[in-house]
N, C-alpha and C positions, 0 to 999 in steps of 0.2 A: 504494500500500500504506500507507494511513493507519492510525491506531490503531484505528478502528472496524472496518475491513476485517480487520485482523489478529485482533481479538477474535472476529469472525464465523468466520473460518477455524479458529481454535483450537476454537471451540464445535462446528463441524461435525466436525472430526477426533475430538474427545472423544466426541461422540454416536456416530460410526461405530465407535470402539473399544468403547464400552459395548454397542452393539447386537451386535457380533461376540461379545463375552464372553457375553451373554445367550443367543445362539444356540448357543454351544458348551456351555453348562451349562443347557439349557432345562429338563431334569427337576428339577434342584436349585432352579431359580428357581420352578418351579411348586410345589414342596414348601414353599418359603419363603413364597410368596404364600398358599398354602392355610393354613399355620400362622398367618400374620398375620390372614387373614380369620376364622379360628376364634376368635382372641383378641378381635377387635373385633366379632364377630357380635352379642353382647348389646347393644352400643351402636347398631349398625345397626338391630337389631330395635326398640330403644327409640325411635329416631328415627322409624321407620315407625309405631309405635303412637301416638307423639305427633302425627304428621301426620294420622293418621286420626281420632283423638279430637278434634283441634283443629277439624275441620270442623263437627260438631254443637255443640261447646262454644262456638264463636264465636257461633253462632245463639242458644244459651241465654243467654249473657252479654249479648248485644245485646237479647234479649227481656226479660230481667229487670231490667237496669240501664240500658240505653240509653246515652246520652252523659252521664248525671249523674255528678257527682264524688263522690257519696256511696258509702260502702263501698269506697273505693279499694283498701284492702289486703286486704279479705276477699272481694271480688267474684270474683276468680279461683279461690280454693279452693272457694267455694260453687258456682260454675259447673262446675268439674271434678267435684265430688262428685255433682251432679245429673246431669251427662252420663254419668258412669260408672254411676250407678244406672239410668238409662234404658237404656243398652246391656245391662247385666246383666239388667235386667227383660225386655227383648225376647228375649234369648237364653233366659232361664228359661221364659218363656211358650211359645216355640217348642219347647223340649225337652219341656215338659209336655204339649204336643200330640203331638209325634212319638213320644216314647219309650213312653208307655202304649199307644197304638194299635198301634205297631209290635210291642210285646211281646205284645199280645193276638193279633195276626195270626200271630206266630211260634208262640204256644201252640196256635192252631187248626191250623196246619200240622203241628205236632208230634203232635197227636191224630190227624191223618189219615195219618200215616206207617205205623202198624201195618196199616191197611186196604190202603194201597198195597203194603206188603210181602207181604201175603197174596195180593193180586192178582198180584204178580210171581211168587210161588211157584206159584200155580195155572197161570200162563202157562208157567212152566218145566216143570211136571209134564205139561202137555198136549202138550209137544213132546219127551218123553223118547225117543221113537223116533229123532228127529233127532240128539239128543245121543249116543245109542248108536251110530248110524251113523258119527258123527264120531270117536267113541272107537275103533271098529273100524278106521277108515281110518288113524288115528294109530298104531295098533298094528302096522301093516304096515311102518312105518319104524323104523329102529334109532335110538332116542332115548336118550341117556344122561341119565336123569332125575336121577341122583345129582349129576352135574356141574352140571346146570342149577340144582338146588336149592342147591348150594354157592355158585354165582355169585350167585344171587338173595339168599341169606343175606348174603354179603359186601356186595352192593349196598345192602341194607336197613341193615346196620350203618353203612356209610359215610354213607348218607342220614340216619340217626338222629344220627350225630355232627355232620353239617353242620347239621341242624335245631337241635341243642342249641347249637352255636356261634352260629347266627343268632339264636336266642332270647336268648342272653346279650348279643349285640351290640345287639339291638333294645331290651332293657331298659336297657342303658347309654346308648343314643341317646335314649331317652325321658326318662331322668333328666337328661341333659345339656340336652335341649330345655326341660324344665320349669325348670331352674336359669336357663338363658338368658332364658326368658320373664319370670321374676320380676325378674331383674337389669334387663332391658329395660324392664319396667313401672316400676320405681323410677326409672330414668334418664329415662323419658318424663315422669314427674311433675315432675322437676327442669326439663326443657325447657319444659313447659307453664307452670310457675309463673314463669319468667323469660324468656319467648320474645322480648319486646321488647328486653331487654338483650342477649340473644344475637344478635338480628338487627342491633342497632346495632354490636356488636363485629365481626360478620362484615363489615358494610359498611366499617367502619374498616380492617379488614385488607385487603380487596380494593382500596380506594382508596390504601392505603399501598404495596402491593406492585406493582400494575400501573399503567401510564400511564393518565391520566384518561380518554382516549377508550376504551381497552380495558376499563377498570373500569366505565364507564357501560354498555357492551355486556354485560358479565358480569352486572351487577346487573339489567339489563332482562330478560335471558334467565332469570335466577333467579326474578324476580317473575312472569314469564310462566309458567314451569313450576309455580310454587306455585299460581297461579290456575287453570291448566288441570287439574292433578291434583285440586284441591279440587272443581272443577265435575264432573270425571269421577266422583269418589266419590259426590257427591250425586246425579248423574244415574243412575248404576248402581243405587243403592239405591232411587230412585224407580221406575225401570223394573222392578226385581224385585218391588216392592209391587204395581204395576199388573198385571204378569203373573200373580202369585199370586191377585189378586182376580178377574181374568178367569176363571181356571181354577176357582176356588171357585164363582162364579156359574154357569158353564156346567155343571159337574158336579152342582151342587145341582138345577138345572132339569131335567137329564137323569136325576136319581134314581140317580146312581152312588154306590157305597160309597167310604168313606175320602176324601170330598171335602176336608175340612179338612186331613187329614194330607198328602195329595198336593199340595194347593195350597201349604201351608207349605214342603214339601220342594222344590217347583219354584221357589218364591220364593228360597230360600236358594241352590240350585244355580245360579239365574239370575244370581247375582253374578259368575259366570264369563262373560265376554262371549260372546254369540251361541251358544256350544255348551253352556253349562252347563245350560240347560233340558232338553236331550236326556237328561242323566243323570237328572233328575227324571222324565222320561217313562218311562224304562226301569223305574225303581223303581215308579212308579204302575201301569204295565201289568202288572208281575209281581204286585202286590197285588190288582188287580182280577181277574186271571186265576184266582186261587184261588176267587173268588166266581162269576164268569161269564165264559167265554171270549168270548162275543158282546159283552159290555160292554167287555171289554179291547180288542177290535177297534174298537168305537165310540170308545173313549177315544183310541186312537192316531190315528184319523181326526180327532177333535176337536183333538188336540194339533197335528197338521199344519196345520189351518185357523188356529188361534189363533197358531201360530208364524209363519205367513205374515203375518198381520195385525201381529204384534209386530215381525217382522224388517223389514217394508217401511214401516210407518207409525209405530209407537211408538218403536222403538229409534233410528232415524236422527234423529228430532226431539228425543227426550228426551236421549239420550246424545250423538248426533252434533253437535247444535247446542250442547250444553254445552261440548264440547271444541273445536268449530270444525273438525272433520275430516270431509271428505266420506265417504260410505259405502264407496266403492271403496278409499280409503286405509285405512279402518278394517279392511276385510277383509284387506288386505295386511299391516297391522300385527299382526292376530291370528294370521295364518298364520306370519309370521316369528317372532313372540314365542313361539308355541306350539312351533315346531320347535326354537327355541334354548333356552328355559327352561321349557317345559311350561305349566301353568296360571298360575304366577306371571308368566311372560312374556306371556301373553295379557292379563293385567290391567295390566301395566307398560307394554307397548309402545303401547297406544292413546294415552294422554296424552303419552308420550315422542315418538311420531311427530307428534302434534298440535303440540308445541312446535317440532319440526324443520320441519314444514310451514309454520307461521306465520313463522318466521325466514326460511326460504327464499323465501316469497312476498314478504316485505318487501324482501329483497335483490334479487330478480328485478325487481320493479317499480322499485326504485331504479336498477338498472343500465339498464333500458329508458329511464328518464327522463334519465339522464346521456347516453345515446347519442342522445337526441332522437327515439326511435321513437314515432310516434303510435299510439294505441290501435286505429286502423282496421287496422293491419298484422296484429294477431292476432285481431281480432273478425270481420273480413270473410273470406269464403271465399278460399282460395288460387287465384290465377290461374295457369293452366298456360301458361308461356311458355319457349321454349328459350333466351332471352337470358341467363337466370341461369346456364346451363351453359357459356356461351361465355367464353373467356378475353379479357380486355381487352388491347387493343394498347398497347404502350409508346409513350409520347409522346417 
């Protein structure tokens, strides 16, 4: 029972007491954690914005200034402004394509509604005899229509009150989201303008707090995560552009309507890994259905063909190679992330699982090397022999 052992035992006892207290007050702990997350959410959002903008901004800065020492103080603000202008410009062009055409489509649908209502009225009138038979059948039963009407009225009043409360809550949430976004945007600007200094301070903190061996591992994993997430964002954007271009070319050649609108919509929804393009397919099929049901069917068949090409050839090579994650593990990551955190989880878990996969692979190969196990043991087929099941005799 030396001093180190006593300190370890005290730490274990303290951790056990703390864990017991947390379990006994789990609801209060969740409330405190939720309140803390809501307070720091603008800064988390700002860090995410800074990380995403840093990917194209780094390329812009390298393209314009390279390794030259000129414009040392102004190169970062200039690169940030140009990057922000490019991002806003791309979004503005996309919205300029989507919103006018979508508005024109909705206007066309609105003009066709009166004709559809007239057709519905004609259909109802043609079947008046059926409705009369149903009314006569209902009259044979003793139905308290007054009571039903009162219950229906009460239900509608309760529903209206719930809708009003939901509307007020939605407006409050939207205002909060807008405020958090602007605070996060300002915070991201501070991060991007001094990212080297912040990285240096973070390294100093890790090296000062942890033992040198553990600090080196933490810094390695952090650098690996930064590189993997950056490559994933670049690969996902490139894959979305390729998919949108393929749909635009195919729909233009086939003479389908709304080719540019649907291609841009699919490109934006394709930023959601693997399943996002299906959202664009539903929107595109509904738009084309208003023009021609046959072309809508052809579009769905075209989508399935292009999706197979994209899923089996483009995505694994563009995104899979960029993050170093095999396709089967990408599917597992998307499934787990989607079930845990929805769309955000799908986007987050691919690079996260890639980092875990890379670290686990290094540790496994290192363990095999320490044990002296040759590569032939896992590369060659397994030899079936009963000797591995037999117990060894004691000497």
